[in-house]
C-alpha positions as CSV (number, residue, x, y, z in Angstrom):
1,M,137.4,1.2,-151.2
2,E,135.4,3.1,-153.7
3,A,138.4,3.2,-156.1
4,G,138.9,-0.5,-155.6
5,R,135.2,-1.2,-156.2
6,V,134.9,0.8,-159.5
7,T,138.2,-0.4,-161.0
8,A,137.2,-4.0,-160.2
9,L,133.9,-3.4,-162.0
10,R,135.9,-2.3,-165.0
11,G,137.8,-5.6,-165.1
12,Y,141.0,-4.7,-163.3
13,K,142.6,-7.1,-160.9
14,V,142.6,-5.0,-157.7
15,V,144.7,-5.5,-154.6
16,I,144.1,-3.2,-151.5
17,Y,146.9,-2.8,-148.9
18,E,145.8,-1.3,-145.6
19,K,148.3,-0.4,-142.8
20,S,145.8,-0.8,-139.9
21,D,143.8,-3.9,-139.0
22,K,140.5,-2.8,-140.6
23,L,139.2,-1.0,-143.7
24,G,137.5,2.4,-143.4
25,G,140.0,5.0,-142.3
26,H,138.6,7.8,-140.2
27,V,135.0,6.6,-140.9
28,T,135.6,3.7,-138.5
29,E,136.5,6.2,-135.8
30,A,133.6,8.5,-136.4
31,S,131.0,5.7,-136.4
32,I,131.8,5.1,-132.7
33,M,129.5,8.0,-131.9
34,P,125.9,6.7,-131.7
35,F,124.5,9.5,-133.9
36,K,126.9,8.5,-136.7
37,A,126.4,4.7,-136.4
38,D,124.8,4.6,-139.9
39,E,128.3,5.0,-141.3
40,L,129.0,1.4,-140.2
41,R,126.3,0.3,-142.7
42,L,128.2,2.0,-145.5
43,L,131.4,0.3,-144.4
44,D,129.6,-3.1,-144.3
45,W,128.3,-2.4,-147.8
46,Y,131.7,-1.7,-149.2
47,K,133.2,-4.8,-147.6
48,T,130.4,-6.9,-149.2
49,E,130.9,-5.3,-152.6
50,L,134.7,-5.9,-152.5
51,E,134.2,-9.5,-151.5
52,D,131.7,-10.1,-154.3
53,L,134.1,-8.5,-156.8
54,R,137.0,-10.7,-155.4
55,V,139.2,-7.8,-154.5
56,E,142.3,-9.0,-152.8
57,I,142.7,-7.2,-149.4
58,H,145.8,-7.2,-147.2
59,L,145.4,-5.8,-143.7
60,K,148.3,-4.7,-141.4
61,A,150.3,-4.2,-144.5
62,E,152.3,-1.0,-144.7
63,V,153.4,-0.3,-148.2
64,T,156.9,1.1,-149.1
65,S,158.1,2.5,-152.4
66,G,160.4,-0.5,-152.7
67,F,157.5,-2.9,-152.3
68,V,155.5,-1.1,-155.1
69,H,158.4,-1.2,-157.5
70,E,158.9,-4.9,-156.7
71,K,155.2,-5.6,-157.5
72,N,155.4,-3.5,-160.7
73,P,151.6,-2.8,-161.0
74,D,150.1,-1.1,-164.0
75,V,148.3,1.5,-161.9
76,V,148.8,2.8,-158.3
77,I,146.1,4.7,-156.5
78,V,147.3,6.3,-153.2
79,A,144.5,6.7,-150.7
80,T,146.5,7.0,-147.5
81,G,144.1,9.5,-145.9
82,S,145.0,12.3,-143.5
83,K,146.7,12.8,-140.2
84,E,145.8,15.2,-137.4
85,I,147.3,18.6,-137.2
86,R,149.3,19.1,-134.0
87,L,149.4,22.1,-131.7
88,N,152.7,24.0,-131.5
89,V,152.3,25.4,-128.0
90,P,154.1,24.7,-124.7
91,G,152.9,21.5,-123.1
92,A,151.3,20.1,-126.3
93,D,153.0,16.7,-125.6
94,K,151.7,16.3,-122.1
95,Q,149.8,13.2,-121.1
96,I,146.6,15.1,-120.6
97,M,146.4,15.7,-124.4
98,I,144.3,13.3,-126.4
99,T,143.9,13.5,-130.2
100,A,140.4,13.2,-131.6
101,C,141.3,10.0,-133.5
102,D,142.9,8.3,-130.5
103,L,139.8,9.1,-128.4
104,L,137.4,7.7,-131.0
105,A,139.5,4.7,-131.6
106,G,139.2,3.8,-127.9
107,K,143.0,4.3,-127.2
108,R,142.3,6.9,-124.5
109,E,139.6,7.7,-122.0
110,V,138.1,10.9,-120.7
111,G,137.2,11.7,-117.1
112,E,134.4,13.8,-115.9
113,K,135.7,17.1,-117.3
114,A,137.0,17.7,-120.9
115,V,138.2,20.7,-123.0
116,V,137.9,20.2,-126.8
117,I,140.3,22.4,-128.8
118,G,138.7,23.2,-132.1
119,G,135.1,24.1,-132.9
120,G,134.8,22.5,-136.4
121,Q,132.6,19.6,-137.1
122,V,134.8,16.9,-135.5
123,G,135.3,19.0,-132.4
124,C,131.6,19.8,-132.0
125,E,130.5,16.2,-132.6
126,I,133.0,14.9,-130.0
127,A,131.8,17.6,-127.5
128,L,128.2,16.5,-128.1
129,W,129.1,12.8,-127.7
130,L,130.9,13.5,-124.4
131,A,128.1,15.7,-123.1
132,Q,125.6,13.0,-123.8
133,Q,127.7,10.8,-121.5
134,R,127.1,13.5,-118.8
135,K,130.6,14.9,-118.9
136,K,131.3,18.6,-118.4
137,V,132.6,19.8,-121.8
138,T,134.1,23.1,-123.0
139,V,134.8,23.8,-126.6
140,V,137.6,26.3,-127.4
141,E,137.6,28.0,-130.8
142,K,139.9,30.7,-132.1
143,L,137.3,32.0,-134.6
144,N,134.2,34.0,-133.7
145,D,131.8,31.1,-134.1
146,L,131.6,27.4,-134.3
147,L,131.4,25.3,-137.5
148,V,132.6,28.1,-139.8
149,S,136.0,26.8,-140.9
150,G,136.8,24.2,-143.5
151,R,134.2,22.7,-145.7
152,P,130.8,24.4,-145.1
153,L,128.1,22.2,-143.5
154,P,124.6,22.2,-144.9
155,W,122.6,24.9,-143.0
156,M,120.2,22.4,-141.3
157,N,123.1,20.2,-140.1
158,R,124.9,23.1,-138.6
159,K,121.8,24.5,-136.9
160,M,120.9,21.1,-135.5
161,L,124.4,20.5,-134.1
162,L,124.5,23.9,-132.5
163,D,121.1,23.4,-130.9
164,L,122.2,20.0,-129.5
165,L,125.3,21.6,-128.0
166,E,123.1,24.1,-126.3
167,L,120.6,21.4,-125.2
168,Y,123.4,19.4,-123.6
169,K,124.9,22.5,-121.9
170,V,128.3,22.4,-123.7
171,N,130.2,25.5,-122.7
172,V,131.6,27.4,-125.7
173,M,134.4,29.8,-125.8
174,T,135.1,31.6,-129.1
175,N,137.8,34.2,-130.1
176,V,140.3,32.5,-127.8
177,S,143.5,30.5,-128.6
178,V,145.4,27.9,-126.7
179,F,148.4,29.6,-124.9
180,E,149.7,26.5,-123.0
181,V,148.7,23.0,-122.0
182,I,149.3,22.3,-118.4
183,D,148.9,19.1,-116.2
184,E,145.6,20.5,-114.9
185,G,144.1,21.6,-118.2
186,V,144.7,24.4,-120.6
187,V,145.5,28.1,-120.6
188,V,143.7,30.1,-123.2
189,I,144.3,33.7,-124.4
190,D,142.0,36.2,-126.1
191,K,142.8,39.0,-128.6
192,D,143.3,41.4,-125.7
193,F,146.0,39.0,-124.2
194,R,143.8,38.1,-121.3
195,R,144.4,34.6,-120.1
196,D,142.1,32.1,-118.5
197,T,142.9,28.6,-117.1
198,L,140.4,25.9,-117.9
199,S,140.7,22.8,-115.6
200,A,140.1,19.4,-117.2
201,D,140.8,15.7,-116.9
202,A,141.5,15.6,-120.6
203,V,142.3,18.1,-123.4
204,I,141.1,16.8,-126.8
205,L,142.8,18.0,-129.9
206,A,140.4,18.5,-132.9
207,V,141.9,21.3,-135.0
208,G,141.8,19.6,-138.3
209,L,143.5,17.2,-140.6
210,E,146.2,17.4,-143.2
211,P,147.0,15.0,-146.1
212,E,149.3,12.0,-145.5
213,Q,151.4,11.9,-148.7
214,E,154.7,10.3,-147.7
215,I,154.4,7.2,-149.9
216,Y,153.0,9.3,-152.8
217,R,155.9,11.6,-152.8
218,S,158.4,8.7,-152.8
219,L,156.6,7.3,-155.9
220,K,156.0,10.5,-157.8
221,G,158.1,10.7,-161.0
222,H,158.8,7.0,-160.9
223,L,155.5,5.5,-162.1
224,A,153.6,6.1,-165.3
225,S,150.1,5.8,-163.7
226,L,150.1,7.2,-160.2
227,Y,147.0,8.8,-158.7
228,L,146.4,10.6,-155.3
229,I,142.8,10.6,-154.0
230,G,140.6,11.4,-151.0
231,D,142.0,13.0,-147.9
232,A,145.5,12.1,-149.1
233,R,145.0,14.7,-151.8
234,E,143.0,17.2,-149.7
235,A,141.4,16.6,-146.3
236,K,137.7,17.2,-146.9
237,N,134.8,14.9,-146.0
238,I,133.5,11.4,-146.7
239,M,131.4,12.5,-149.7
240,N,134.4,14.2,-151.4
241,A,136.6,11.1,-150.7
242,I,134.1,8.8,-152.3
243,W,133.6,11.1,-155.3
244,D,137.4,11.3,-155.7
245,G,137.8,7.5,-155.7
246,Y,134.9,7.1,-158.2
247,E,136.2,9.8,-160.7
248,V,139.7,8.5,-160.8
249,A,138.7,4.8,-161.0
250,R,136.2,5.4,-163.9
251,T,138.8,7.3,-166.0
252,I,142.0,5.4,-165.6
253,L,143.2,3.6,-168.8
């Protein structure tokens, strides 16, 4: 959306194709949590800007390389976002497993007891959100602390989130990895190979995101002006995605 906004301001005729039924990517999912509801205001602002700039938008439109070649555009900007990293452990495909995105999109529900795998920002925010619904939540993190992997959070944000997890009595287990997913929950193992079974109604996967580059790879080497931006280039955060879109859009010829 940022790339479309800026290129339209520069006089380009811009067409956006989106595979899902709404604009916003992962931001639409994150904004479901009440403490991130302000992100909906950002999405509304972008939609208004794109409408004012007469940007043509096609929803439920999955683009193929053949479609791109048929349209023969002067510039193609690929902003296909990121997909969730999956666990490679026994039982990872069991019904009890729920991805963070599916949970936030309302595709799955959680009972009274949940285990969140991954103590990064997404995992911790989901744990807080569920705990605020009075669910019993445990966060499992293989590192020695929460919120220490990936892009660093500002100190005050990290401290606030950790304090809220404590306030809402979220159970935290660090230095443990997932050994196996079972119908009744998950089996974790520590560095001394000691195992522990955590019972749960749902096991929520939040171990990170990786770029979705399938369409970009199919087009690479066949187009003169092809750009890869946002999470599709490197999964980071909303600020980096917007900067990426702006920098590319303001410099294309």
